[in-house]
C-alpha positions in Angstrom: 0.1 -0.3 -0.3 2.5 2.7 1.3 4.4 1.7 -2.4 1.8 2.8 -4.5 1.5 6.1 -2.7 4.5 6.8 -2.7 4.9 6.1 -6.5 1.7 8.6 -6.6 3.6 10.9 -4.3 6.2 11.0 -8.0 4.1 10.6 -10.3 1.9 13.9 -8.9 5.4 16.0 -8.3 6.7 15.1 -11.8 3.5 16.6 -13.0 3.8 19.4 -11.0 7.8 20.4 -12.2 6.9 19.3 -16.2 3.6 21.3 -15.7 5.4 24.8 -13.8 8.4 23.8 -16.0 5.9 24.3 -19.3 4.7 27.6 -18.1 7.4 29.3 -16.8 8.9 28.9 -20.6 5.9 30.3 -22.4 5.8 33.2 -20.0 9.0 33.6 -20.5 8.9 33.3 -24.0 6.3 36.7 -24.3 7.9 40.0 -23.9 4.9 42.0 -21.6 5.7 45.4 -22.2 2.8 47.9 -21.1 4.9 50.4 -19.4 5.3 52.2 -23.5 1.2 53.2 -23.0 -1.0 56.0 -23.8 -2.8 57.5 -20.6 -6.8 59.1 -21.9 -9.3 60.3 -20.0 -13.1 59.0 -20.3 -13.8 62.4 -22.3 -10.9 62.4 -24.5 -11.9 59.1 -25.8 -15.1 60.4 -26.3 -14.2 63.3 -28.4 -12.4 61.2 -30.1 -14.5 59.1 -30.8 -17.5 61.7 -32.1 -14.1 64.0 -33.9 -12.8 60.2 -35.8 -15.4 57.6 -36.3 -15.6 56.6 -39.3 -19.3 55.2 -38.9 -20.0 58.7 -37.4 -18.4 60.1 -40.3 -20.3 58.0 -42.6 -24.0 59.0 -41.2 -22.6 63.0 -41.6 -22.0 62.2 -45.2 -25.9 60.8 -45.5 -26.7 63.8 -43.6 -25.0 66.2 -46.2 -26.0 64.2 -49.1 -30.0 65.2 -48.2 -29.8 68.6 -47.7 -28.3 69.0 -51.0 -31.2 66.9 -51.9 -33.7 69.5 -50.2 -32.8 72.4 -52.1 -32.6 70.4 -55.4 -36.4 69.7 -54.8 -36.5 73.8 -53.5 -35.4 74.6 -57.2 -38.1 73.1 -59.0 -40.2 76.3 -57.9 -38.0 78.1 -59.9 -38.6 79.2 -63.5 -36.8 77.2 -66.6 -34.9 78.7 -69.3 -33.7 76.8 -72.8 -31.5 78.0 -75.5 -32.3 76.2 -78.4 -29.9 77.0 -82.0 -29.3 75.6 -85.1 -27.3 75.8 -88.1 -27.4 73.7 -91.8 -26.4 73.8 -94.7 -28.8 73.0 -98.1 -28.0 71.3 -100.8 -29.8 72.9 -104.4 -33.1 70.7 -104.4 -33.3 69.0 -107.8 -37.4 69.2 -109.0 -37.8 65.7 -111.3 -41.0 65.9 -114.4 -42.5 63.0 -114.4 -40.8 59.8 -112.4 -37.0 61.0 -112.8 -37.7 61.5 -116.2 -36.5 65.5 -116.5 -35.0 67.7 -113.5 -34.4 70.7 -112.8 -32.1 72.1 -110.7 -33.0 75.5 -108.3 -30.7 77.9 -106.9 -31.2 77.6 -103.2 -30.3 79.0 -100.2 -27.6 77.8 -99.1 -27.3 78.2 -95.2 -30.0 78.3 -92.6 -30.3 79.2 -89.1 -32.5 79.3 -86.2 -32.1 79.8 -82.7 -34.8 81.0 -79.4 -35.4 80.3 -75.8 -37.9 79.2 -73.8 -39.0 79.9 -70.4 -41.6 78.0 -68.0 -42.9 78.6 -64.7 -45.4 76.3 -62.7 -48.5 78.0 -61.7 -50.1 75.0 -59.9 -48.9 71.4 -59.7 -51.2 70.0 -57.2 -48.7 70.7 -54.7 -46.5 68.2 -56.2 -43.3 70.6 -55.7 -43.7 71.6 -51.9 -44.8 67.4 -51.0 -41.5 66.6 -53.0 -39.7 69.0 -50.6 -41.3 67.9 -47.5 -40.2 63.9 -48.5 -37.1 65.5 -48.6 -36.9 67.5 -45.9 -38.1 64.5 -43.7 -35.8 62.0 -45.3 -32.8 65.2 -43.5 -34.3 64.6 -40.8 -34.0 60.4 -40.7 -30.5 61.1 -41.5 -29.4 63.8 -38.6 -31.9 61.3 -36.2 -29.4 58.4 -37.5 -26.5 60.3 -36.3 -27.4 60.6 -32.9 -28.0 57.0 -33.3 -24.5 55.8 -34.0 -23.4 58.9 -31.8 -24.9 57.2 -28.6 -24.1 53.9 -29.7 -20.7 54.7 -30.4 -20.2 56.7 -27.2 -21.8 53.0 -25.2 -19.1 50.9 -27.5 -16.4 53.4 -25.7 -17.2 53.4 -22.5 -17.4 49.7 -22.1 -13.9 49.1 -23.5 -12.3 51.9 -21.2 -14.0 50.5 -18.9 -12.9 46.8 -19.4 -9.7 48.0 -19.7 -9.4 49.5 -16.3 -10.5 45.7 -14.8 -7.7 44.6 -16.7 -5.0 46.7 -15.3 -6.2 46.6 -12.1 -6.3 42.5 -12.2 -3.1 43.0 -13.4 -2.0 45.0 -10.1 -3.6 42.4 -8.0 -2.2 39.2 -9.7 1.4 40.7 -9.6 0.9 41.7 -6.1 -0.1 37.7 -5.8 3.3 36.7 -7.6 5.1 39.3 -5.1 3.7 36.8 -2.3 4.2 33.5 -4.0 8.3 34.4 -4.4 8.8 35.3 -1.2 6.9 32.0 0.3 9.0 30.0 -2.2 12.3 31.4 -0.9 10.8 30.8 2.9 9.9 26.9 1.0 13.6 26.4 -1.2 14.8 26.6 2.4 12.8 24.5 4.8 12.7 21.7 2.0 16.8 21.9 2.2 15.7 21.5 5.7 13.9 18.9 6.0 10.9 20.8 6.9 8.3 20.8 4.2 7.8 18.4 1.8 9.2 18.9 -2.1 5.2 18.9 -3.3 4.6 21.7 -1.0 6.7 23.8 -2.9 5.8 21.9 -6.4 2.4 23.4 -5.6 3.3 27.2 -4.6 5.5 27.3 -7.7 2.3 25.6 -9.7 0.6 28.6 -8.2 3.0 31.1 -8.5 2.9 29.9 -12.9 -0.7 30.7 -12.7 -0.9 34.1 -11.7 1.9 34.6 -14.6 -0.6 33.3 -17.1 -3.1 35.1 -15.4 -1.4 38.3 -16.0 -0.3 37.1 -19.6 -3.5 36.9 -20.2 -4.6 40.3 -18.9 -1.8 41.6 -21.0 -3.0 40.1 -24.5 -6.5 41.1 -23.5 -5.5 45.2 -22.9 -3.2 45.1 -26.2 -6.5 43.5 -28.4 -9.7 46.3 -26.4 -7.0 49.2 -26.9 -6.7 47.7 -30.4 -10.3 48.0 -31.0 -10.6 51.0 -29.1 -8.2 53.0 -31.4 -10.4 51.6 -34.0 -13.9 53.4 -32.4 -11.8 56.8 -31.3 -8.7 57.3 -34.7 -5.8 57.0 -32.6 -3.1 54.5 -34.5 -3.6 50.8 -34.2 -0.5 49.9 -32.4 -1.7 52.3 -29.4 -1.8 50.5 -26.3 -4.4 52.5 -24.1 -4.5 53.0 -20.1 -7.1 54.6 -18.4 -6.8 57.7 -16.3 -10.6 57.3 -14.6 -12.0 59.2 -11.6 -13.2 57.5 -8.6 -16.4 60.2 -8.4 -17.7 59.1 -11.9 -21.4 58.3 -10.8 -24.1 60.9 -9.6 -25.5 60.6 -6.0 -29.0 60.0 -5.9 -31.7 57.3 -5.8 -32.7 56.6 -10.0 -36.4 56.0 -10.6 -37.2 53.4 -12.5 -40.7 55.1 -14.2 -38.7 58.9 -14.1 -36.6 56.6 -16.3 -39.2 55.3 -18.7 -40.8 58.8 -19.0 -37.7 60.5 -20.0 -36.2 57.7 -22.4 -39.9 58.0 -23.9 -38.8 61.9 -24.9 -35.4 61.5 -25.7 -34.6 58.5 -27.9 -33.9 59.3 -31.0 -35.4 56.1 -32.2 -39.0 57.1 -31.0 -37.6 60.4 -33.4 -37.0 58.1 -36.3 -39.8 56.2 -35.7 -42.5 59.2 -36.0 -40.7 60.5 -38.5 -41.4 57.3 -40.5 -44.7 57.9 -40.2 -44.7 61.8 -41.9 -42.3 60.6 -44.2 -45.4 57.5 -45.0 -48.1 60.1 -45.4 -45.7 62.4 -47.4 -45.5 59.9 -49.6 -49.6 59.6 -49.8 -49.7 63.2 -50.4 -47.3 62.7 -53.6 -49.3 59.8 -55.9 -52.6 62.3 -54.5 -51.2 64.8 -56.4 -51.3 62.6 -59.6 -55.0 63.6 -59.7 -54.3 67.2 -60.8 -53.2 69.4 -63.2 -49.9 71.4 -64.2 -50.5 74.5 -64.9 -47.5 76.1 -66.1 -46.9 79.7 -67.8 -44.8 79.6 -71.0 -43.2 82.7 -73.1 -40.6 81.8 -76.0 -38.5 84.1 -78.3 -37.9 82.6 -81.9 -35.2 83.7 -84.6 -34.5 82.7 -88.1 -33.6 83.0 -91.5 -34.4 82.7 -94.1 -37.8 83.3 -92.5 -40.1 80.9 -95.4 -37.7 79.5 -98.6 -38.0 80.5 -101.2 -40.8 84.1 -100.6 -39.5 85.5 -97.3 -35.2 85.1 -98.1 -35.3 87.6 -94.6 -34.8 87.1 -91.1 -37.9 86.2 -88.4 -38.1 87.1 -85.5 -41.4 86.8 -83.0 -42.1 86.3 -78.9 -45.4 84.6 -77.2 -45.9 84.2 -73.9 -49.1 81.8 -73.0 -50.5 79.0 -70.6 -49.9 75.4 -70.8 -52.6 73.0 -69.0 -51.8 69.3 -68.7 -54.0 66.5 -66.7 -53.6 63.2 -66.7 -56.5 61.5 -66.7 -56.2 58.5 -66.8 -54.8 58.7 -63.2 -58.2 58.8 -61.6 -57.9 55.1 -62.5 -54.2 54.2 -62.2 -53.3 55.6 -58.9 -56.2 53.8 -56.8 -53.5 50.9 -55.9 -51.0 52.8 -55.4 -52.8 55.2 -52.7 -53.7 51.9 -51.0 -50.2 50.7 -50.6 -49.6 54.1 -48.7 -52.2 53.6 -46.6 -51.0 50.1 -46.0 -47.4 51.7 -45.3 -48.4 54.3 -42.7 -50.2 51.6 -40.8 -47.1 49.9 -41.1 -44.8 52.7 -39.9 -47.5 53.3 -36.9 -47.0 50.0 -36.1 -42.8 50.0 -35.8 -43.4 53.2 -33.8 -45.4 51.4 -31.5 -42.8 48.6 -31.5 -40.1 50.9 -31.0 -41.6 52.5 -27.6 -41.7 48.4 -26.2 -38.3 48.0 -27.3 -37.1 50.9 -25.4 -39.2 50.2 -22.9 -38.0 46.8 -22.4 -34.2 48.2 -22.5 -34.6 50.2 -20.1 -36.3 48.3 -17.3 -33.0 45.8 -18.0 -30.6 48.2 -17.8 -32.4 49.1 -15.0 -32.4 46.0 -13.2 -28.4 45.6 -14.3 -27.7 48.4 -12.4 -30.0 47.4 -9.4 -27.9 44.1 -9.1 -24.6 45.7 -9.8 -25.1 47.8 -6.8 -26.3 44.9 -4.6 -23.4 43.4 -5.9 -20.4 44.9 -4.8 -22.0 44.7 -1.3 -21.7 41.2 -2.0 -18.2 41.3 -3.1 -16.8 43.5 -0.6 -18.4 41.3 1.8 -16.2 37.9 0.5 -12.9 39.9 0.2 -13.4 41.0 4.1 -14.7 36.9 4.9 -11.6 35.6 2.6 -8.9 37.7 3.3 -10.1 37.0 7.4 -10.0 33.3 6.2 -6.6 33.9 4.6 -5.4 35.1 8.3 -6.4 31.8 10.1 -5.3 29.4 7.4 -1.8 31.8 7.5 -1.5 31.1 11.3 -2.0 27.6 11.1 0.3 27.0 8.4 2.9 29.3 10.6 2.6 26.6 13.6 2.2 23.9 11.4 -1.9 23.4 11.9 -2.8 23.4 8.4 -1.2 21.8 4.3 0.3 24.4 1.9 -2.8 23.6 -0.1 -4.5 25.2 2.7 -2.5 28.4 1.5 -3.0 28.1 -2.2 -6.7 27.8 -2.1 -7.0 31.0 0.8 -4.7 33.4 -1.3 -7.0 31.9 -4.5 -10.4 32.8 -2.7 -8.4 36.0 -1.5 -7.3 36.9 -5.4 -10.9 35.7 -7.1 -12.5 38.2 -4.3 -10.1 41.0 -5.1 -10.8 40.9 -8.6 -14.7 40.2 -8.3 -15.4 43.5 -6.0 -12.8 45.1 -8.8 -15.1 43.9 -11.7 -18.5 44.9 -9.9 -17.1 48.5 -9.4 -16.6 48.5 -12.6 -19.6 47.0 -13.9 -21.3 49.1 -12.1 -20.1 52.4 -14.0 -20.6 50.6 -17.0 -24.3 49.5 -16.3 -25.1 53.1 -15.3 -23.8 54.6 -18.8 -26.4 51.8 -20.4 -28.8 52.9 -18.5 -27.9 56.6 -20.1 -28.1 54.9 -23.1 -30.9 53.9 -22.5 -33.0 56.8 -21.5 -31.4 58.5 -24.3 -28.7 60.7 -22.3 -25.7 59.9 -23.6 
């Protein structure tokens, strides 16, 4: 029986030694250098995002295009002026007698020219132009709402990644302190193993624990670089810039946040509701535009004309004249051609109203969800603070027992891991509260 125990012990020692050496080799191969970081404040990151984000620039470009389309639609009210000119060289014609029997060549005016200026001004068009202008203005408002939505989404994404970076840096700080503590214990254990006070397995277990801490630091360091890269793209910095947040303690306002008040503010502020309301107006504008096809178009016209010769062959002179009048154009067939289009427009209005109600339901869900997560984050902080206190108390008791040879090194390792996990959980809980607060602000429409 003792033989098998001893054999298992040797196998365990070999496994621990191999694992520690492997972890140490992996850690040594990675050159972690986060010293050359750019310190950045949250306000600075948000400002960079608004200025440099490519998606936001695309949305602003769409607004500029929509505004130009509004201006273009207004030009339809202006008079239209056209210039028409021409010149012909005419060869002398032949007059045949019979079926190409005899011909007589006529001395003809070889040069012929003409020019005219035509102007027209819309007088009445069944509100067609006004409806088109209104439609383009609504489209411009829609594009502006997209800009606001995009800006809010970018801000929220920046906030989330900013405080994710802060989480990683704080986790590294906690874990590095644990590495220092395990370094001291390893040195003590090495001496105690030589003196026969501890088993070699105690030393190997502590070295394994330290290797795990180093791997955790490596993983967090790599995640810092990845999150920084994504944040660099969001805010328009060089993509190889490693960022380090500069946070302050007072990031959350004091006071109680009320759910009902939050919902009321969300209905007033959220751009999605305003966008859906614009969608309803846009559908109604399309219906008005379709109905304009029932009405006639009346235009005022003016013509200035000159030509030479005035008439061949009797009047080889220049002829000038002008004319002014009114024209009426009425598509009578529109009374039965537009029936189905109008029905489709009415159905589209109904659809837009349904979309508006669905948007309100979605915002209601987002606000309530964000509010619950925010309250939950507050409760988590209280719980994790208690966990840290309990884990520290437990660690002190286990360390005292271990120093007096009443506890195993495995008990010390477990106690340290509990302290480490409790501290990291508390760090994450505090930063999660900030993230959830900004998520709630986004849901309310204040971000």
